[in-house]
N, C-alpha and C positions, 0 to 999 in steps of 0.2 A: 049668687055671686057676692063675693067677699068685697069690701070696698075698704080700701089703705087710708088712714085717717093721719099719717104721717106728715108733719112740718117740713116742706120741700127748704133745702140749704141754698136750692140755685133753679129757678124757674125760668126756662129758654124762652116761653110766650111773653113774658114779660120784658125781659132782656130784649127782645126783638122789637116790641112796643117801645120801648126806651131809646133805644138805637135810631130807629125809625123817625120817632120825635124828633130827636135831636136834627138827623140830617134835613127833616121837612123844616125844621126852623133856621136852619144854615142857607137853605136855599130858596125858600117860597118866593123871593120878590129877587130872583134872579134873572138874567136874561139868559137865552139859549148860549150865548157865548159863554159870559160868566158861569153857567152850570156846566159847560163842556172843561171848563180851566180847573173848576173844583173838582171834577171827575177824575182829570188827569192826575193832579196833585193828589187826590187821595189814593189812586191807583200804584204812583211811584212811591207810597209812603207803605204800603201794605206789602210784607213779606210774604205771603201766598202768591201773588200777583209777578213780583222779583223773581221766584224760584222758579214759575212757569215760562217767565221770557227767557231766561238765563238758560234754560234747558232748550228753547227753541233757538236761542243763537247758537249753542255747542251742536246741536245739529244741523244747521244750515253752514 
């Protein structure tokens, strides 16, 4: 088996870990209600979520 020793420009696992740590730091001391409000705000700002909900409104 051949190994590839190239330096990565982008490491998706590292990015996931950084994002996860950021979210944990922002939410670790929140109550359930605060966490729910936080998640609602994040969803409202997410372009993918907006696209999904827009498509659902058009279908209904």
